[in-house]
ZAMARGU-4260 file (C-alpha; in steps of 0.2 Angstrom, whole numbers, plus 5000, padded with zeros to 4 digits):
<rodrens>
0) 4336/4783/5355 | 4340/4769/5342 | 4333/4761/5327 | 4332/4742/5332 | 4326/4736/5315
5) 4324/4744/5298 | 4314/4736/5284 | 4314/4743/5266 | 4304/4737/5251 | 4305/4745/5233
10) 4315/4760/5239 | 4324/4768/5224 | 4338/4755/5219 | 4339/4746/5235 | 4335/4727/5236
15) 4322/4722/5249 | 4332/4725/5265 | 4330/4720/5284 | 4343/4727/5295 | 4346/4726/5314
20) 4358/4741/5316 | 4371/4742/5329 | 4367/4754/5344 | 4382/4765/5339 | 4391/4767/5322
25) 4384/4759/5307 | 4396/4761/5292 | 4390/4758/5274 | 4404/4759/5262 | 4404/4757/5243
30) 4407/4765/5226 | 4396/4780/5221 | 4379/4776/5214 | 4377/4760/5223 | 4363/4765/5235
35) 4372/4772/5250 | 4363/4789/5250 | 4346/4780/5247 | 4348/4771/5263 | 4351/4787/5273
40) 4337/4795/5264 | 4325/4781/5269 | 4329/4783/5287 | 4327/4802/5286 | 4310/4800/5277
45) 4303/4787/5289 | 4307/4799/5304 | 4302/4815/5296 | 4290/4811/5282 | 4300/4822/5271
50) 4315/4819/5259 | 4331/4830/5259 | 4333/4826/5240 | 4316/4829/5233 | 4300/4837/5236
55) 4290/4822/5229 | 4291/4807/5240 | 4284/4796/5226 | 4302/4798/5218 | 4308/4786/5231
60) 4297/4772/5223 | 4308/4760/5213 | 4306/4762/5194 | 4298/4744/5193 | 4286/4746/5207
65) 4270/4754/5211 | 4273/4758/5229 | 4288/4758/5242 | 4288/4753/5260 | 4299/4759/5275
70) 4297/4753/5292 | 4308/4757/5308 | 4306/4749/5325 | 4313/4763/5336 | 4317/4762/5355
75) 4316/4779/5364 | 4315/4782/5383 | 4312/4764/5387 | 4298/4762/5374 | 4298/4754/5357
80) 4287/4760/5343 | 4284/4756/5325 | 4285/4769/5312 | 4278/4764/5296 | 4277/4774/5279
85) 4270/4768/5263 | 4273/4778/5248 | 4261/4778/5233 | 4261/4787/5216 | 4247/4798/5222
90) 4251/4800/5241 | 4257/4791/5256 | 4251/4781/5271 | 4258/4785/5288 | 4256/4773/5303
95) 4262/4773/5321 | 4261/4757/5330 | 4250/4750/5316 | 4237/4764/5317 | 4234/4778/5305
100) 4240/4795/5312 | 4229/4810/5312 | 4234/4824/5314 | 4252/4820/5307 | 4260/4830/5321
105) 4257/4816/5332 | 4269/4806/5322 | 4284/4817/5327 | 4293/4819/5344 | 4300/4803/5349
110) 4310/4799/5333 | 4323/4812/5329 | 4336/4812/5316 | 4350/4825/5312 | 4357/4824/5294
115) 4373/4829/5288 | 4375/4828/5269 | 4389/4834/5258 | 4378/4848/5250 | 4377/4856/5268
120) 4395/4860/5267 | 4391/4873/5254 | 4378/4882/5264 | 4388/4897/5270 | 4392/4901/5251
125) 4376/4895/5244 | 4359/4905/5241 | 4349/4912/5254 | 4335/4900/5250 | 4346/4885/5254
130) 4351/4893/5271 | 4333/4895/5275 | 4329/4877/5271 | 4345/4872/5281 | 4339/4882/5296
135) 4321/4876/5295 | 4326/4858/5295 | 4335/4861/5312 | 4320/4871/5319 | 4308/4857/5314
140) 4319/4845/5324 | 4318/4856/5339 | 4299/4861/5338 | 4286/4849/5332 | 4274/4864/5330
145) 4286/4873/5318 | 4281/4863/5302 | 4263/4866/5303 | 4266/4885/5306 | 4278/4886/5291
150) 4266/4876/5280 | 4252/4889/5284 | 4263/4903/5281 | 4268/4896/5264 | 4250/4894/5259
155) 4246/4912/5264 | 4261/4918/5254 | 4255/4908/5239 | 4238/4915/5240 | 4244/4933/5242
160) 4256/4931/5227 | 4241/4924/5217 | 4231/4940/5220 | 4246/4950/5215 | 4247/4941/5198
165) 4229/4942/5195 | 4229/4961/5199 | 4243/4963/5186 | 4233/4954/5173 | 4218/4964/5176
170) 4208/4949/5183 | 4202/4958/5198 | 4195/4975/5201 | 4207/4986/5212 | 4195/4987/5227
175) 4194/4968/5228 | 4213/4967/5226 | 4215/4978/5241 | 4202/4969/5251 | 4210/4952/5248
180) 4228/4959/5251 | 4222/4966/5268 | 4216/4948/5273 | 4232/4940/5267 | 4243/4953/5274
185) 4235/4950/5292 | 4238/4931/5290 | 4256/4934/5284 | 4260/4946/5298 | 4254/4934/5311
190) 4262/4918/5304 | 4278/4927/5299 | 4280/4933/5317 | 4278/4915/5323 | 4291/4908/5310
195) 4304/4922/5313 | 4302/4921/5331 | 4305/4902/5331 | 4320/4904/5320 | 4328/4917/5330
200) 4325/4908/5347 | 4333/4892/5340 | 4348/4902/5334 | 4350/4909/5352 | 4350/4892/5359
205) 4362/4885/5346 | 4374/4899/5345 | 4385/4895/5360 | 4386/4877/5356 | 4392/4880/5338
210) 4405/4892/5345 | 4411/4878/5357 | 4411/4864/5344 | 4420/4875/5331 | 4434/4878/5343
215) 4436/4859/5347 | 4435/4853/5329 | 4447/4866/5322 | 4458/4869/5337 | 4464/4886/5329
220) 4457/4898/5342 | 4447/4907/5329 | 4429/4911/5333 | 4414/4906/5323 | 4397/4915/5325
225) 4379/4916/5318 | 4366/4929/5315 | 4349/4931/5307 | 4345/4944/5294 | 4327/4950/5294
230) 4321/4962/5282 | 4339/4966/5277 | 4344/4969/5295 | 4354/4958/5307 | 4341/4954/5320
235) 4345/4939/5332 | 4350/4951/5346 | 4335/4962/5344 | 4322/4948/5341 | 4309/4946/5328
240) 4299/4961/5322 | 4283/4964/5331 | 4266/4960/5323 | 4263/4979/5320 | 4280/4980/5312
245) 4276/4965/5300 | 4259/4973/5296 | 4268/4990/5292 | 4282/4982/5281 | 4269/4973/5271
250) 4258/4988/5269 | 4273/4999/5264 | 4279/4986/5251 | 4262/4983/5243 | 4264/4995/5228
255) 4281/4987/5224 | 4274/4970/5226 | 4260/4974/5214 | 4273/4979/5202 | 4284/4964/5204
260) 4269/4952/5206 | 4278/4944/5222 | 4279/4947/5240 | 4295/4955/5245 | 4295/4955/5264
265) 4293/4941/5276 | 4303/4926/5283 | 4304/4919/5265 | 4316/4933/5261 | 4326/4932/5277
270) 4344/4925/5278 | 4355/4915/5290 | 4372/4922/5292 | 4388/4914/5296 | 4404/4923/5303
275) 4422/4919/5306 | 4431/4932/5317 | 4417/4944/5314 | 4419/4943/5295 | 4406/4936/5283
280) 4412/4918/5282 | 4405/4915/5264 | 4417/4929/5258 | 4432/4927/5270 | 4433/4910/5276
285) 4443/4896/5267 | 4434/4880/5261 | 4441/4870/5276 | 4435/4883/5288 | 4418/4884/5280
290) 4417/4865/5282 | 4422/4866/5300 | 4408/4879/5303 | 4395/4867/5296 | 4402/4853/5305
295) 4401/4863/5321 | 4383/4867/5317 | 4378/4849/5315 | 4387/4843/5331 | 4379/4858/5340
300) 4362/4853/5334 | 4365/4835/5340 | 4370/4841/5357 | 4355/4853/5359 | 4343/4839/5355
305) 4351/4828/5367 | 4350/4841/5381 | 4332/4844/5377 | 4326/4826/5374 | 4337/4818/5386
310) 4342/4805/5373 | 4354/4808/5358 | 4345/4808/5341 | 4350/4797/5327 | 4364/4804/5317
315) 4365/4802/5298 | 4382/4806/5290 | 4381/4805/5271 | 4399/4804/5264 | 4405/4818/5274
320) 4422/4811/5277 | 4427/4812/5259 | 4425/4831/5260 | 4437/4833/5274 | 4456/4832/5276
325) 4463/4818/5287 | 4466/4829/5302 | 4448/4837/5302 | 4441/4820/5299 | 4450/4814/5315
330) 4445/4829/5325 | 4427/4826/5319 | 4426/4809/5325 | 4435/4813/5342 | 4422/4826/5345
335) 4407/4815/5340 | 4412/4799/5349 | 4407/4804/5366 | 4392/4814/5361 | 4383/4804/5347
340) 4371/4789/5350 | 4367/4778/5335 | 4374/4784/5319 | 4372/4779/5301 | 4387/4784/5291
345) 4390/4782/5272 | 4408/4782/5264 | 4417/4777/5249 | 4430/4768/5260 | 4428/4761/5278
350) 4445/4768/5284 | 4438/4786/5282 | 4427/4783/5297 | 4439/4784/5312 | 4430/4774/5326
355) 4436/4758/5334 | 4430/4741/5328 | 4421/4738/5345 | 4409/4753/5342 | 4405/4749/5324
360) 4396/4738/5312 | 4401/4738/5294 | 4391/4735/5278 | 4395/4734/5260 | 4383/4742/5248
365) 4384/4736/5230 | 4371/4737/5216 | 4357/4741/5229 | 4362/4726/5240 | 4367/4729/5258
370) 4378/4715/5266 | 4386/4715/5283 | 4405/4713/5282 | 4420/4710/5294 | 4429/4727/5294
375) 4446/4717/5298 | 4443/4707/5282
</rodrens>
């Protein structure tokens, strides 16, 4: 899989750009604030129709423009397709090979990206909501049906919480409150089972790959591990709660939820757990070890998608090298070189990217302009 050409117009601070990236490592260097992350974001957005920086795609539109345009010509499994995304103040237009895409799920499947951003390095010590998003982003890459399931779950959750708030305000009679909650509880139980099952199944696939990658990146002999906390219990080995168990948990929590005006059980309250030598990594691991765990996750994610699709996904590394010491940075690129396909890498200095000149194409980013340069010069 590779991006053969990338065209950007009015995307944040970036000048109108047309790139023909290398099939291997594309290194974009420059000072902070020049637009390097904007380029990585554009590739991520045209592949996933989501941003990792904002919930509003209209934020990508340059201040002086009314709309932005991102187009990528992508070669995958011997076939070339054109992915086209136009961002408007009130919405978006998504096209595949020049045609509108309905349903949107047809857009996904043949253009996969794995993103590694600096904020990912804080995931083990971050908030559970950030770990859930981190996990969901990976599961979506693995399963095209996961995003619609998650969106349906979030809609049912929003509706149930609205009923809980109206009940507290006296806006609904008790009988109607219970009737509505019965309906939404059934929806949440079914959709919650689907979401939790997908998360746990994904972690089961990824876990051995993370352990192997951590061993290679750190070369310390220490063991990293993963687990999933469901309803306060570690549950990856036991699997997702049954439909009946989900129904019972919601029913038992109803009185508490009415008092708090929020739903207290379900995958929106679960957590992804990281361990080092069977201890909670967020509490016991050093900063360098935590970074290595997340590096191992990302390289494992890359490896899993390659095994499943038969083709490496596009790898996006946003200024990760600056967060690592020289030894771990070298181990990272030694680990990635034989496994990665096409990569887009941003850095403050090209020397941080330890790959040979024959496998790379270097660009300088300054004031939103992207110019190819000779790395030896």
